[in-house]
C-alpha positions as CSV (number, residue, x, y, z in Angstrom):
1,M,26.4,0.3,15.4
2,T,28.2,-2.9,16.3
3,A,27.2,-5.2,19.2
4,V,30.3,-5.8,21.3
5,L,30.6,-8.2,24.3
6,L,33.7,-7.7,26.5
7,V,34.8,-10.5,28.7
8,N,37.3,-10.0,31.6
9,L,39.2,-13.3,31.6
10,A,41.4,-11.9,34.3
11,S,38.4,-12.3,36.7
12,L,38.2,-16.1,36.3
13,P,38.7,-18.0,39.5
14,M,42.1,-19.6,39.1
15,P,44.8,-20.7,41.6
16,G,46.9,-17.7,42.6
17,N,44.7,-15.2,40.8
18,D,43.6,-12.1,42.7
19,P,41.4,-10.1,40.3
20,I,41.8,-6.4,40.2
21,F,39.4,-3.7,38.9
22,P,39.3,-4.0,35.1
23,I,40.4,-0.5,34.3
24,G,41.8,-1.4,30.8
25,L,38.6,-3.1,29.7
26,R,36.6,-0.2,31.0
27,C,38.7,2.2,29.0
28,I,37.9,0.2,25.8
29,Q,34.2,-0.1,26.7
30,D,34.0,3.7,27.3
31,A,35.6,4.4,23.9
32,L,33.2,2.1,22.2
33,D,30.2,3.6,24.0
34,R,31.2,7.1,22.9
35,K,31.0,5.9,19.3
36,Q,27.5,4.6,19.9
37,H,28.3,0.9,19.8
38,R,26.2,-1.4,21.9
39,T,28.4,-3.0,24.6
40,R,28.2,-5.3,27.6
41,L,31.0,-6.2,30.0
42,I,31.2,-9.6,31.7
43,D,33.2,-9.7,34.9
44,F,33.0,-12.8,37.2
45,V,33.7,-10.8,40.3
46,E,30.7,-8.5,39.6
47,D,28.5,-11.5,38.5
48,P,29.8,-14.9,39.7
49,S,26.8,-16.7,38.1
50,A,28.0,-15.7,34.7
51,L,30.8,-18.3,35.1
52,T,28.3,-21.2,35.1
53,D,25.4,-19.7,33.1
54,L,26.9,-18.7,29.7
55,S,23.5,-17.6,28.2
56,W,24.9,-14.1,27.9
57,A,27.1,-15.3,25.1
58,T,24.1,-16.4,23.0
59,E,22.8,-12.9,22.3
60,S,23.4,-11.4,18.9
61,W,27.0,-10.2,19.3
62,D,29.0,-9.1,16.4
63,V,32.3,-9.1,18.3
64,I,33.5,-10.7,21.5
65,G,36.6,-9.3,23.0
66,F,38.6,-11.0,25.8
67,T,41.2,-9.4,28.0
68,I,44.1,-11.3,29.6
69,R,45.9,-9.4,32.3
70,N,48.3,-12.2,33.6
71,I,49.7,-15.4,32.1
72,D,50.4,-16.6,35.6
73,P,50.8,-15.2,39.1
74,V,54.6,-14.8,38.6
75,D,55.1,-16.8,41.8
76,L,57.3,-19.8,42.3
77,S,54.6,-21.8,44.0
78,C,51.8,-21.1,41.6
79,D,50.8,-22.6,38.3
80,G,49.9,-20.9,35.0
81,H,46.6,-19.5,33.9
82,V,46.7,-20.4,30.2
83,P,45.0,-23.8,30.6
84,H,42.1,-22.1,32.5
85,Y,41.7,-19.7,29.6
86,E,41.7,-22.6,27.1
87,A,39.1,-24.5,29.1
88,F,36.8,-21.5,29.4
89,L,37.0,-20.6,25.7
90,A,36.2,-24.2,24.8
91,R,33.0,-24.0,26.9
92,L,32.2,-20.7,25.3
93,R,32.5,-22.0,21.8
94,E,30.3,-25.0,22.7
95,T,27.7,-22.5,24.0
96,L,28.0,-20.4,20.8
97,G,27.4,-23.4,18.6
98,S,27.0,-22.3,15.0
99,R,27.1,-18.6,15.9
100,R,30.2,-16.9,14.6
101,P,31.0,-13.6,16.2
102,L,34.5,-12.1,15.7
103,L,36.8,-13.2,18.6
104,V,39.4,-10.6,19.7
105,G,42.2,-11.0,22.2
106,G,44.0,-8.3,24.1
107,G,45.3,-7.0,27.5
108,P,48.7,-6.8,29.0
109,G,49.3,-10.5,29.4
110,Y,48.1,-11.2,25.9
111,S,50.3,-8.5,24.5
112,L,53.4,-10.3,25.9
113,F,52.5,-13.6,24.2
114,G,50.3,-12.4,21.4
115,E,51.8,-14.6,18.7
116,E,51.6,-17.7,20.9
117,L,48.1,-17.1,22.3
118,L,46.4,-16.0,19.1
119,G,46.2,-19.6,17.7
120,R,46.2,-21.4,21.0
121,L,43.1,-19.6,22.2
122,G,41.5,-19.4,18.8
123,F,41.1,-15.7,18.3
124,D,40.5,-14.2,14.9
125,V,42.6,-11.2,15.7
126,G,44.5,-9.7,18.6
127,V,45.7,-6.4,19.8
128,V,49.2,-5.9,21.2
129,G,49.5,-2.8,23.3
130,P,47.0,-0.1,24.2
131,G,43.6,-1.3,22.9
132,E,41.1,1.5,22.4
133,Q,42.1,2.8,19.0
134,S,42.6,-0.7,17.5
135,M,39.4,-1.9,18.9
136,L,37.5,1.0,17.4
137,Q,39.1,0.1,14.1
138,I,38.1,-3.6,14.4
139,V,34.4,-3.0,15.4
140,A,34.0,-0.5,12.6
141,S,34.2,-3.5,10.1
142,P,34.2,-6.8,11.9
143,Q,33.9,-9.0,8.8
144,K,37.2,-7.6,7.6
145,Y,39.0,-9.3,10.5
146,M,37.2,-12.6,10.5
147,G,39.8,-15.4,10.5
148,L,42.6,-12.9,10.0
149,G,44.9,-14.8,12.3
150,R,47.3,-12.0,13.2
151,N,47.8,-9.3,15.8
152,L,47.3,-5.5,15.3
153,P,49.6,-3.0,17.1
154,G,48.0,-0.8,19.7
155,A,48.0,2.9,19.2
156,R,47.8,6.2,21.1
157,Y,44.2,7.1,22.0
158,Q,43.4,10.8,22.1
159,G,40.4,10.2,24.3
160,F,42.7,9.5,27.2
161,L,43.3,13.2,27.4
162,T,39.7,14.3,26.9
163,D,37.4,11.8,28.5
164,T,36.6,10.9,32.1
165,L,35.5,7.5,33.1
166,D,32.2,6.9,35.0
167,H,32.2,3.3,36.0
168,P,29.0,1.2,36.5
169,Q,27.9,1.2,40.2
170,S,27.6,-2.6,40.4
171,L,31.2,-3.1,39.1
172,L,32.6,-0.6,41.6
173,T,30.6,-2.1,44.4
174,A,31.8,-5.6,43.6
175,Y,35.5,-4.8,43.8
176,A,35.1,-2.4,46.7
177,S,33.4,-5.1,48.7
178,R,36.4,-7.4,48.3
179,G,38.6,-4.7,50.0
180,G,40.3,-3.9,46.7
181,A,41.2,-0.6,45.3
182,I,39.8,1.0,42.1
183,G,42.3,1.7,39.4
184,V,42.8,5.2,38.0
185,E,45.3,6.3,35.3
186,T,47.1,9.6,35.5
187,K,49.5,9.2,32.5
188,R,50.4,6.9,29.7
189,K,54.1,7.0,29.2
190,T,56.7,4.4,28.2
191,C,58.7,3.6,31.3
192,Y,62.1,5.3,31.4
193,Q,63.7,2.6,33.6
194,G,65.7,-0.3,32.2
195,C,64.8,-3.1,34.7
196,V,66.0,-6.3,33.0
197,Y,62.9,-8.3,34.1
198,C,60.2,-5.8,33.3
199,P,58.1,-5.7,30.1
200,Y,56.1,-2.5,30.8
201,A,57.9,-0.5,28.2
202,Y,56.9,-3.0,25.6
203,I,53.3,-3.4,26.8
204,S,52.7,0.4,26.9
205,G,53.8,0.8,23.3
206,D,55.3,3.9,21.6
207,N,53.9,6.5,23.9
208,G,55.9,9.7,24.5
209,G,53.9,10.7,27.6
210,D,50.3,11.6,27.7
211,L,49.5,13.3,31.0
212,K,45.8,13.2,31.9
213,P,44.5,16.7,32.9
214,T,44.2,17.0,36.6
215,E,40.7,18.2,36.3
216,A,39.7,14.9,34.7
217,I,41.5,13.0,37.4
218,A,39.7,15.0,40.1
219,E,36.3,14.2,38.4
220,E,37.0,10.5,38.3
221,L,38.0,10.5,41.9
222,R,34.8,12.4,42.9
223,T,32.6,10.1,40.9
224,A,34.2,7.0,42.4
225,Y,33.9,8.5,45.9
226,A,30.2,9.3,45.4
227,S,29.8,5.6,44.5
228,G,31.2,4.5,47.9
229,I,34.8,3.9,46.9
230,R,37.3,4.8,49.6
231,E,40.5,3.3,48.1
232,V,42.2,4.2,44.9
233,F,45.4,2.8,43.2
234,F,47.0,4.9,40.5
235,T,48.0,2.3,37.8
236,D,50.9,4.2,36.3
237,G,54.0,2.0,36.0
238,I,55.8,4.5,38.3
239,F,53.7,7.3,39.8
240,N,56.5,9.8,40.3
241,S,58.5,9.2,37.1
242,E,57.4,12.7,36.1
243,L,57.9,14.3,39.5
244,R,56.4,17.7,38.7
245,F,53.2,16.1,37.4
246,A,53.1,13.7,40.3
247,K,53.1,16.7,42.7
248,D,50.3,18.2,40.7
249,V,48.2,15.0,41.0
250,V,48.9,14.9,44.8
251,R,47.8,18.5,45.1
252,T,44.6,17.6,43.2
253,I,43.9,14.8,45.7
254,I,44.4,17.2,48.6
255,A,42.2,19.9,47.0
256,A,39.4,17.4,46.2
257,D,39.0,17.0,50.0
258,L,37.4,13.6,50.0
259,P,37.3,12.4,53.6
260,D,38.7,8.9,54.3
261,L,39.8,8.4,50.6
262,T,43.1,6.6,50.7
263,W,45.3,6.1,47.7
264,S,48.5,4.3,46.7
265,A,50.8,3.6,43.7
266,Y,54.1,2.3,42.7
267,F,56.9,4.8,43.3
268,T,60.6,5.1,42.8
269,P,63.0,6.5,45.4
270,K,64.5,8.7,42.7
271,P,63.2,11.3,42.0
272,F,61.7,11.9,45.4
273,D,62.4,15.2,47.2
274,D,61.3,16.9,50.4
275,E,58.5,18.8,48.8
276,F,57.0,15.6,47.4
277,A,57.3,13.9,50.7
278,D,55.6,16.9,52.4
279,L,52.7,16.7,50.0
280,L,52.3,12.9,50.5
281,S,52.2,13.4,54.2
282,V,49.0,15.5,54.1
283,S,47.3,13.6,51.2
284,N,46.1,10.5,53.1
285,V,48.4,8.3,51.0
286,G,48.4,4.6,51.9
287,P,51.7,2.7,51.7
288,V,54.2,4.3,49.3
289,I,55.5,1.2,47.5
290,V,59.1,1.2,46.1
291,S,60.7,-1.8,44.4
292,P,64.5,-1.8,44.6
293,D,64.2,-5.6,44.5
294,S,67.7,-6.0,45.9
295,L,69.5,-3.9,48.4
296,D,72.9,-4.9,47.3
297,D,74.3,-2.2,44.9
298,R,76.0,-4.6,42.6
299,V,72.9,-6.7,42.0
300,M,70.8,-3.5,41.7
301,R,73.0,-2.5,38.8
302,L,72.6,-5.9,37.2
303,L,68.8,-5.5,37.6
304,G,69.0,-2.2,35.6
305,K,68.0,0.0,38.5
306,S,68.4,3.8,38.0
307,F,69.1,4.2,41.7
308,D,71.1,2.5,44.5
309,S,70.7,1.8,48.2
310,R,71.6,5.4,49.1
311,H,68.5,6.6,47.4
312,V,66.4,4.0,49.2
313,T,67.8,5.1,52.5
314,R,67.0,8.8,51.8
315,F,63.5,7.7,50.7
316,I,63.0,5.8,54.0
317,D,64.3,8.8,56.1
318,R,62.0,11.2,54.3
319,C,59.0,9.0,55.0
320,R,59.8,8.3,58.6
321,Q,60.4,12.0,59.4
322,R,56.8,12.7,58.1
323,G,55.0,9.6,59.3
324,V,54.4,8.4,55.8
325,K,53.8,4.6,55.6
326,F,55.8,2.8,53.0
327,K,56.7,-0.7,51.8
328,V,60.0,-1.9,50.2
329,S,59.7,-4.8,47.8
330,V,62.6,-7.2,47.6
331,V,62.8,-10.1,45.2
332,L,65.8,-12.4,45.6
333,G,67.2,-14.8,43.1
334,G,67.9,-12.6,40.1
335,P,70.9,-12.0,37.9
336,G,74.2,-12.1,39.9
337,E,72.6,-13.2,43.2
338,T,75.2,-14.8,45.4
339,R,75.6,-15.8,49.1
340,E,77.2,-12.4,49.8
341,S,74.6,-10.3,48.0
342,V,71.8,-12.1,50.0
343,R,73.8,-11.4,53.1
344,A,74.1,-7.7,52.2
345,T,70.4,-7.3,51.4
346,A,69.4,-9.0,54.6
347,R,71.8,-6.7,56.5
348,Y,70.2,-3.7,55.0
349,I,66.7,-5.0,55.8
350,N,67.6,-5.8,59.4
351,E,69.1,-2.3,59.9
352,H,66.5,-0.1,58.1
353,L,63.1,-1.8,58.0
354,E,60.3,-3.1,60.2
355,S,58.5,-6.4,59.4
356,E,55.4,-4.7,58.0
357,E,57.5,-2.5,55.8
358,L,59.0,-5.4,53.9
359,T,57.5,-7.3,50.9
360,L,59.7,-10.3,50.2
361,N,59.5,-12.7,47.3
362,V,61.9,-15.2,45.7
363,G,62.3,-15.9,41.9
364,Y,62.1,-13.7,38.8
365,R,59.6,-14.8,36.2
366,V,61.2,-14.6,32.7
367,L,59.0,-12.5,30.4
368,P,59.1,-11.7,26.7
369,E,60.7,-8.5,25.4
370,T,62.9,-8.2,28.4
371,D,66.7,-8.1,28.8
372,M,66.4,-11.1,31.0
373,A,64.9,-13.2,28.3
374,R,67.5,-12.0,25.9
375,Q,70.3,-12.8,28.3
376,L,69.0,-16.3,28.7
377,G,68.5,-16.8,25.0
378,L,64.9,-18.0,25.4
379,E,62.2,-17.6,22.8
380,N,58.6,-16.5,23.7
381,A,57.2,-19.9,23.0
382,E,59.6,-21.5,25.5
383,I,58.5,-19.3,28.4
384,L,54.8,-19.3,28.0
385,D,54.6,-21.7,30.9
386,P,56.0,-20.2,34.1
387,T,59.8,-19.9,33.7
388,F,62.1,-18.5,36.3
389,H,65.7,-17.1,36.3
390,P,68.2,-19.7,37.6
391,L,68.6,-19.5,41.4
392,D,70.8,-21.3,43.9
393,P,68.8,-24.0,45.7
394,D,70.4,-22.8,49.0
395,L,68.9,-19.4,48.6
396,F,65.9,-20.1,50.9
397,S,68.2,-21.3,53.7
398,W,70.3,-18.1,53.3
399,I,67.3,-15.9,53.7
400,I,66.1,-17.7,56.8
401,H,69.6,-17.6,58.3
402,D,70.3,-13.9,57.6
403,L,67.1,-12.2,58.4
404,D,66.3,-11.2,61.9
405,S,63.6,-13.3,63.5
406,R,61.1,-10.4,63.5
407,F,60.9,-10.8,59.8
408,L,60.3,-14.5,59.9
409,V,56.6,-14.2,60.6
410,T,54.3,-17.2,59.9
411,R,52.9,-16.0,56.5
412,R,56.4,-15.1,55.2
413,M,57.8,-18.4,56.3
414,L,55.0,-20.3,54.7
415,N,55.6,-18.4,51.4
416,L,59.3,-19.2,51.5
417,M,58.6,-22.9,52.2
418,A,56.1,-23.1,49.4
419,G,58.6,-21.5,47.0
420,R,61.3,-23.9,48.0
421,T,59.1,-26.9,47.6
422,S,58.0,-25.7,44.2
423,S,61.5,-25.0,43.0
424,R,62.6,-28.5,43.9
425,K,59.8,-29.9,41.6
426,M,60.8,-27.7,38.6
427,Q,62.3,-29.2,35.5
428,K,65.8,-27.9,35.0
429,I,66.6,-27.0,31.3
430,P,70.3,-26.5,30.6
431,L,70.9,-23.1,29.0
432,G,73.3,-24.7,26.6
433,A,70.3,-26.3,24.8
434,G,68.7,-23.0,24.0
435,G,70.8,-20.0,25.0
436,P,74.1,-18.7,26.4
437,A,75.4,-20.1,29.7
438,M,75.6,-17.9,32.7
439,G,79.3,-18.3,32.9
440,D,81.5,-20.4,35.1
441,E,79.8,-19.3,38.3
442,G,76.3,-20.2,39.3
443,P,73.7,-22.7,37.8
444,E,73.5,-23.0,34.1
445,Y,69.8,-23.8,33.7
446,V,66.4,-22.3,33.8
447,A,63.5,-23.7,35.8
448,L,60.2,-24.4,34.0
449,T,57.6,-25.0,36.6
450,R,55.0,-27.8,36.6
451,R,56.7,-29.4,33.6
452,M,57.8,-33.0,33.6
453,L,58.4,-33.5,29.9
454,P,61.8,-34.6,28.6
455,I,64.0,-31.7,27.6
456,A,63.9,-32.7,23.9
457,E,60.1,-32.7,24.0
458,V,60.0,-29.3,25.5
459,R,62.4,-27.9,22.9
460,S,60.3,-29.5,20.1
461,A,57.1,-28.1,21.4
462,G,58.8,-24.7,21.7
463,T,59.7,-24.6,18.0
464,E,56.1,-25.2,17.1
465,N,54.9,-22.1,19.2
466,H,52.7,-24.4,21.3
467,V,54.2,-25.2,24.6
468,R,51.6,-27.6,26.0
469,R,51.3,-28.5,29.6
């Protein structure tokens, strides 16, 4: 038996951070518990005092695992999280003193920058991708990995298909009390879409498509409901990517008959048929969230979308006919964005949406293992600090000019103004210094936020795999 401490770094209080229920870390803890290892999970939402009193770290742990969900809030007006992780780990090492447990890094954010974060955060070993099977391998012989200095690939975990999760009551209560949803997985499948900005396919690893038995999903829902949970978010990359299975899950929700339980997920407007819409309408679904990102067909193609504005319109019509609430997420400022494409997107929004049905953001965070990063010719070390696709500085004015006034509510305007202010403070790095130019049209730079170093110094730091702030 190995003593394993699991620390949810994603629950640290950081600017722009909104912690969500640690479903990934709970999956790992459950896998370890089933093999009779001794575990404890530290979450700062569940126990805020654990942030200042680190005595929990001084127990006789053989392994301490850390999960990193986000590197930054992927928002133009927010700073990165990595310095906060560094500061916390420095405090933890000071508390540990001469004790030397094995330190393991993992999680979605870590998986994106595993090579860069392994040394920077001082982990002995890391896991890139799904963590259960690799963590079981590590804790079976911790000394073998002490000081290894490399990352292990994640692997398929058979327990996903056979085991149900029963979360600790205190952890459920802590997140439910914040008005947040509890995460539930229905499948593990590499995303089939080719969005140029999205790293999900890389994070999920080589997974042909494990579908969790609906009986197990129903059991997890009933257990959470009995603990007082009334809101669930299915954490699949796209809930209806396998439409037949998605329909089975919705039927399972309906059959469970859990009064006042609401649920939501990320959807795509294709595939999305009448039968699916009918099921959603009687399942107490919360907002059905779709992310076309642009509503200009040319830009949608450049973003790698597998659908166009016609599919979005059909989705909206199906939802309206049945009274199903929905949200359409738009992110302006990506590849190929022009004055005319912003005008076209705004025209669509004005004609088809109400204010509460729109989620609007500006700026695409450039992430590793994406077509966007490859198009810009940027290495992982260069984009560890928040880095955004080039955007026209007049973009914010175009949005305000083109959208109907009903969309320019106070909160949305404040977000736009914060984004514009932040973009003006960004350091501009010419693409010619590290990658191909965007062509004759549009800006030929990337914006690296909160950085005031000379370009040469940034490039030098990047080649050393340590982009310091």
